[in-house]
C-alpha positions as CSV (number, residue, x, y, z in Angstrom):
1,M,120.8,135.2,57.0
2,A,122.4,132.1,55.5
3,K,124.8,131.8,58.4
4,Q,121.9,132.2,60.8
5,M,120.0,129.4,59.1
6,E,123.0,127.1,59.2
7,K,123.2,127.6,63.0
8,S,119.5,127.1,63.5
9,S,118.5,124.0,65.4
10,N,114.9,123.7,64.2
11,F,115.7,121.2,61.5
12,P,115.3,117.7,62.9
13,K,117.3,114.6,62.2
14,Y,115.5,111.3,61.5
15,R,116.0,107.6,61.8
16,A,115.1,105.2,58.9
17,D,111.7,104.5,60.6
18,G,110.7,108.2,60.2
19,Q,111.1,109.1,63.9
20,S,113.0,112.2,65.0
21,T,116.3,111.5,66.7
22,F,115.9,114.4,69.1
23,K,113.2,116.7,70.5
24,E,113.0,120.3,69.5
25,K,110.8,123.3,70.1
26,N,107.5,122.9,68.3
27,D,108.6,119.4,67.3
28,D,105.2,118.4,66.0
29,K,105.2,120.9,63.1
30,F,107.3,121.8,60.1
31,I,105.3,124.4,58.3
32,V,106.2,125.9,54.9
33,K,104.5,128.3,52.6
34,Y,104.3,127.7,48.8
35,R,102.6,130.5,46.8
36,K,99.4,131.2,48.9
37,N,99.2,127.8,50.6
38,F,100.6,126.4,53.7
39,Y,101.9,122.8,54.3
40,D,103.0,120.8,57.3
41,I,105.6,118.5,55.9
42,K,106.8,117.2,59.2
43,K,106.1,113.5,58.4
44,F,107.3,113.9,54.8
45,I,110.8,115.2,55.5
46,V,112.4,111.7,55.9
47,K,110.4,110.5,52.9
48,H,111.4,113.3,50.6
49,P,112.9,111.8,47.4
50,G,115.2,114.8,47.2
51,G,116.6,114.2,50.7
52,V,116.3,116.0,54.0
53,N,119.2,118.3,53.4
54,T,117.4,120.0,50.6
55,L,114.7,121.1,53.0
56,K,117.1,122.5,55.6
57,G,116.2,125.9,56.8
58,L,112.6,125.9,55.5
59,N,110.7,125.5,58.7
60,N,108.3,128.4,59.2
61,S,109.3,130.1,56.0
62,D,108.2,130.7,52.4
63,M,109.8,128.2,50.1
64,T,108.3,129.5,46.9
65,S,111.5,131.0,45.5
66,R,113.7,128.0,46.3
67,F,111.0,125.7,44.9
68,I,110.9,127.6,41.6
69,K,114.6,127.7,41.2
70,A,114.9,123.9,41.9
71,H,114.7,121.3,39.2
72,P,111.1,121.0,38.0
73,H,109.0,118.6,40.1
74,S,106.9,115.9,38.4
75,D,103.1,116.0,38.3
76,A,103.1,113.0,40.8
77,A,105.3,114.9,43.2
78,M,103.1,118.0,43.0
79,Y,100.0,115.9,43.6
80,L,101.6,114.3,46.6
81,M,102.2,117.8,48.1
82,K,98.4,118.1,48.5
83,E,98.6,115.5,51.3
84,Y,100.3,118.0,53.6
85,H,98.1,121.0,52.9
86,I,96.9,122.8,56.1
87,T,94.7,125.8,56.8
88,K,96.5,129.1,57.5
89,P,98.5,128.7,60.7
90,T,98.0,131.1,63.6
91,Q,101.6,132.3,63.7
92,L,103.0,133.5,60.4
93,L,106.1,135.3,59.1
94,T,105.4,139.0,58.9
95,T,107.4,139.5,55.8
96,K,107.4,137.9,52.3
97,T,111.1,137.3,52.7
98,C,112.0,133.9,51.3
99,K,114.3,132.1,53.7
100,S,117.0,130.1,52.1
101,N,120.5,128.9,52.6
102,D,121.4,130.4,49.2
103,Y,119.3,133.6,48.7
104,N,117.0,136.1,50.3
105,I,114.4,137.7,48.1
106,K,112.4,140.8,49.2
107,D,108.9,141.8,48.2
108,A,109.5,143.3,44.7
109,Q,111.8,140.6,43.6
110,Y,109.5,137.9,45.0
111,E,106.5,139.3,43.2
112,K,108.4,139.4,39.9
113,L,109.6,135.9,40.4
114,I,106.1,134.6,41.0
115,V,104.7,136.3,37.9
116,S,107.5,135.0,35.7
117,S,107.0,131.5,36.9
118,M,103.2,131.2,36.4
119,E,103.6,129.5,33.1
120,D,105.7,126.8,34.6
121,S,103.1,124.0,34.9
122,N,105.5,121.6,36.6
123,N,105.9,123.9,39.5
124,N,102.2,124.6,40.0
125,I,100.1,122.4,42.3
126,I,98.0,120.0,40.3
127,D,94.4,121.1,40.6
128,E,92.5,118.0,39.7
129,N,92.1,116.0,42.9
130,V,90.9,112.5,42.0
131,E,90.6,111.1,45.5
132,H,86.8,111.7,45.4
133,L,86.6,108.6,43.1
134,V,87.1,106.3,46.1
135,D,86.1,106.1,49.7
136,W,89.3,105.9,51.8
137,S,87.4,104.8,54.9
138,R,86.4,101.5,53.2
139,A,88.3,98.5,51.7
140,M,89.9,99.7,48.5
141,L,90.0,96.5,46.3
142,P,86.2,96.2,45.9
143,Q,86.1,99.8,44.6
144,I,88.8,99.5,41.9
145,G,86.5,97.8,39.4
146,K,84.2,100.8,39.6
147,I,86.8,103.3,38.6
148,C,88.4,101.5,35.6
149,K,88.0,104.5,33.3
150,Q,90.0,106.7,35.6
151,Y,92.1,104.0,37.2
152,E,95.3,104.7,35.2
153,Q,95.2,108.4,36.1
154,W,94.3,107.7,39.8
155,V,96.8,105.0,40.6
156,H,99.8,107.1,39.5
157,K,98.9,110.0,41.7
158,P,100.6,109.0,45.0
159,V,99.3,109.8,48.5
160,D,100.7,109.5,51.9
161,R,98.0,107.8,53.9
162,S,97.0,104.3,55.1
163,L,95.1,102.0,52.8
164,R,92.9,99.0,53.6
165,L,92.9,96.5,50.7
166,F,90.4,94.0,52.0
167,G,87.4,94.2,54.3
168,P,87.8,91.0,56.4
169,W,90.7,91.3,58.9
170,Y,92.1,87.9,58.1
171,L,92.5,88.8,54.4
172,E,93.9,92.2,55.2
173,M,96.4,90.7,57.5
174,C,97.8,88.6,54.6
175,T,98.6,91.7,52.6
176,K,100.9,93.3,55.1
177,T,104.4,92.0,55.8
178,A,107.2,93.4,58.0
179,W,110.5,93.4,56.3
180,W,112.1,91.0,58.8
181,V,109.5,88.3,58.0
182,V,111.0,87.7,54.6
183,P,114.6,86.6,55.6
184,I,113.1,84.6,58.5
185,F,111.0,82.6,56.1
186,W,113.4,82.3,53.1
187,L,116.8,81.9,54.7
188,P,116.0,78.4,56.0
189,V,114.7,77.4,52.6
190,I,117.8,78.6,50.8
191,G,120.0,77.0,53.5
192,A,118.3,73.7,53.1
193,L,118.7,73.7,49.3
194,I,122.4,74.6,49.5
195,Y,122.9,71.9,52.2
196,N,121.2,69.2,50.3
197,E,122.7,69.9,46.9
198,M,126.1,71.4,47.6
199,W,127.4,70.5,51.1
200,D,128.9,67.1,50.3
201,V,130.5,68.5,47.1
202,L,132.1,71.4,49.0
203,F,134.0,69.0,51.2
204,G,134.6,66.4,48.5
205,G,137.6,68.1,47.1
206,N,136.4,68.0,43.5
207,V,137.2,71.6,42.4
208,L,135.5,71.3,39.0
209,K,132.3,70.2,40.6
210,I,132.5,72.9,43.2
211,L,133.0,75.5,40.4
212,S,130.2,74.0,38.4
213,L,127.7,74.3,41.3
214,L,128.9,77.8,42.1
215,F,128.3,78.7,38.4
216,Y,124.7,77.4,38.6
217,F,124.1,79.3,41.9
218,L,125.3,82.5,40.3
219,L,123.2,81.7,37.2
220,G,120.2,81.5,39.5
221,I,120.9,85.0,40.8
222,L,121.2,86.3,37.3
223,F,118.0,84.5,36.3
224,W,116.2,86.2,39.2
225,T,117.4,89.7,38.1
226,F,116.0,89.0,34.6
227,L,112.7,87.6,36.1
228,E,112.5,90.7,38.4
229,Y,112.8,92.9,35.3
230,V,110.2,91.0,33.2
231,L,107.7,90.8,36.0
232,H,108.0,94.4,36.9
233,R,107.8,95.7,33.3
234,Y,105.2,93.4,31.8
235,L,103.1,92.2,34.7
236,F,103.3,94.9,37.4
237,H,103.2,97.7,34.7
238,M,100.8,96.0,32.3
239,S,98.9,98.2,30.0
240,I,95.7,99.4,31.6
241,N,93.2,101.7,29.8
242,K,89.6,102.8,29.9
243,R,88.4,99.6,28.2
244,S,90.2,97.3,30.6
245,H,88.1,94.7,32.4
246,P,87.3,95.6,36.1
247,L,88.9,92.3,37.2
248,L,92.1,93.2,35.4
249,C,92.2,96.6,37.1
250,S,91.6,95.0,40.5
251,F,94.3,92.4,39.9
252,H,96.8,95.1,38.8
253,F,96.1,97.2,41.9
254,M,96.4,94.2,44.2
255,I,99.8,93.0,42.9
256,H,101.5,96.4,42.3
257,G,99.2,99.4,41.8
258,L,98.7,99.9,45.5
259,H,102.5,100.3,46.0
260,H,102.5,103.2,43.5
261,K,99.4,104.7,45.1
262,V,100.8,104.5,48.7
263,P,104.6,104.3,48.2
264,F,105.4,105.1,51.9
265,D,103.5,102.2,53.4
266,S,106.3,100.3,55.2
267,M,104.2,97.1,55.6
268,R,103.7,96.7,51.8
269,L,107.2,97.1,50.6
270,V,108.2,93.4,50.6
271,F,106.4,90.4,49.0
272,P,104.3,88.3,51.4
273,P,106.0,84.8,51.8
274,L,102.9,82.7,51.0
275,P,102.2,84.1,47.5
276,G,106.0,84.2,47.0
277,A,106.2,80.5,47.7
278,I,103.4,79.8,45.3
279,L,105.1,81.8,42.6
280,A,108.4,80.0,43.2
281,I,106.7,76.6,42.8
282,I,105.0,77.7,39.6
283,I,108.3,78.9,38.1
284,Y,110.4,75.9,39.4
285,A,108.1,73.2,38.0
286,P,108.9,73.7,34.3
287,L,112.4,74.9,35.1
288,S,113.3,71.6,36.8
289,M,112.6,69.7,33.5
290,I,114.8,71.7,31.2
291,V,117.9,72.8,33.1
292,P,120.7,70.9,34.9
293,Q,121.0,71.4,38.7
294,P,117.5,73.0,39.1
295,R,117.7,73.1,42.9
296,V,121.0,74.9,42.9
297,I,119.6,77.4,40.4
298,L,116.5,77.7,42.6
299,A,118.7,78.4,45.6
300,G,120.5,81.2,43.7
301,A,117.2,82.6,42.4
302,L,115.7,82.7,45.9
303,F,118.9,84.3,47.3
304,G,118.6,86.9,44.5
305,Y,115.0,87.5,45.4
306,L,115.8,87.9,49.1
307,C,118.4,90.5,48.3
308,Y,115.9,92.3,46.0
309,D,113.2,92.4,48.7
310,M,115.6,93.7,51.3
311,M,117.1,96.2,48.9
312,H,113.6,97.4,47.9
313,Y,112.7,98.1,51.6
314,Y,116.1,99.8,52.2
315,L,115.7,102.0,49.1
316,H,112.5,103.4,50.5
317,Y,113.6,103.8,54.2
318,G,117.4,103.7,54.3
319,N,120.0,106.4,54.1
320,P,122.6,104.7,51.8
321,S,126.3,105.8,52.0
322,N,127.4,103.1,49.6
323,R,127.7,104.5,46.1
324,L,125.7,101.7,44.4
325,L,122.8,101.8,46.9
326,Y,122.8,105.6,46.8
327,H,122.4,105.5,43.0
328,M,119.7,102.8,43.1
329,K,117.7,104.8,45.7
330,R,117.7,107.9,43.5
331,Y,117.0,105.6,40.5
332,H,114.0,103.9,42.2
333,Y,112.5,107.2,43.4
334,Q,112.6,108.5,39.8
335,H,110.7,105.4,38.7
336,H,108.0,106.1,41.4
337,F,107.6,109.8,41.0
338,A,108.7,110.8,37.5
339,H,109.2,107.9,35.0
340,Q,106.8,105.0,35.8
341,N,107.4,103.6,32.3
342,L,111.2,103.3,32.8
343,G,113.6,102.0,35.5
344,F,112.1,98.6,36.1
345,G,115.3,97.2,37.7
346,I,115.5,97.5,41.5
347,S,118.4,95.3,42.4
348,T,120.3,96.2,39.3
349,P,119.9,98.5,36.2
350,L,121.5,95.8,34.0
351,W,118.4,94.8,32.1
352,D,117.2,98.4,31.9
353,T,120.4,99.1,30.0
354,I,120.1,96.1,27.7
355,F,116.4,96.8,26.9
356,N,116.8,100.6,26.7
357,T,114.5,101.4,29.6
358,R,117.2,102.9,31.8
359,I,116.7,106.2,33.6
360,H,119.6,108.6,33.3
361,L,120.0,110.5,36.5
362,R,121.1,114.1,36.4
363,K,124.3,115.1,38.2
364,L,123.8,116.9,41.5
365,R,125.9,119.6,43.0
366,F,125.7,117.9,46.4
367,R,125.0,114.5,47.9
368,L,121.5,113.8,49.1
369,K,120.9,112.5,52.6
370,W,117.7,110.9,54.0
371,K,118.3,111.3,57.7
């Protein structure tokens, strides 16, 4: 059976944008069974935090045994599974055999496995669906203030669907940004700062001054990584509870909560340039009065920010082969789906290590792939 599954061609390959790289028979479906429920995970495969290779061979099969033997899934991951639930398909497997690359369990063993795992709460679908709290067909931001008592619970239960933040189209348009807009906007700004502050020095032959400016540029990058950590930990993940003011809940959702609620929205993975520019001005104003070479530091900080935003997008949609990026993709997915109160560094885990908020990834037997 295992060899048969290896040769099977019904497992698609994907590009980073989620599109299949080739057509296959019944290309529009990837149906699996878990316990007594059926799921079409076709559009989820490329988004699966555990990689596409861990789902290989599961099309049109019962995945219960493999799922139970796997490392326990978080409550957030189990909740997300609800998004792909479907009614009973017309064509089903006629046996309870669990297809797998590693094992093949028949009826008696299967039933025994199910009974023994019933106490495993991490591997049972979360029953409490809280999406009834909001109307997904309407703008979301005006509704957040009305669910403050349940907001913290709701926002950390991810879904895979489109979200409209504002009602008016001109406001909604400002909340969505394609990844390529960020370098188009910020590279000329960074280039202008470097040219005005460093260009003459670079060709002046003064080695000490060149090294000095390079030091301040690198200091700006380091400053950004610290700012990234502080903003992510203390602003984006500020404490929200049942007594929080509705405006605070709405503000939190607008700046970061929506990213945790709809983590697969490709148009909301990078920071829109306009609010980014406003934030840069606010931070630069006091900085320029207390540090030497403030514009060089600003150039370094903006370069660090640009790398951060591009990395964040890539961690969600890329298939990294580089060891560092591979580690950071797994690290960031753990922050999203298992440890929202840890792992605040995106471009580097440096400050997580220093402030004891680092996520320690378990060692895997094989390398994960996302296409």
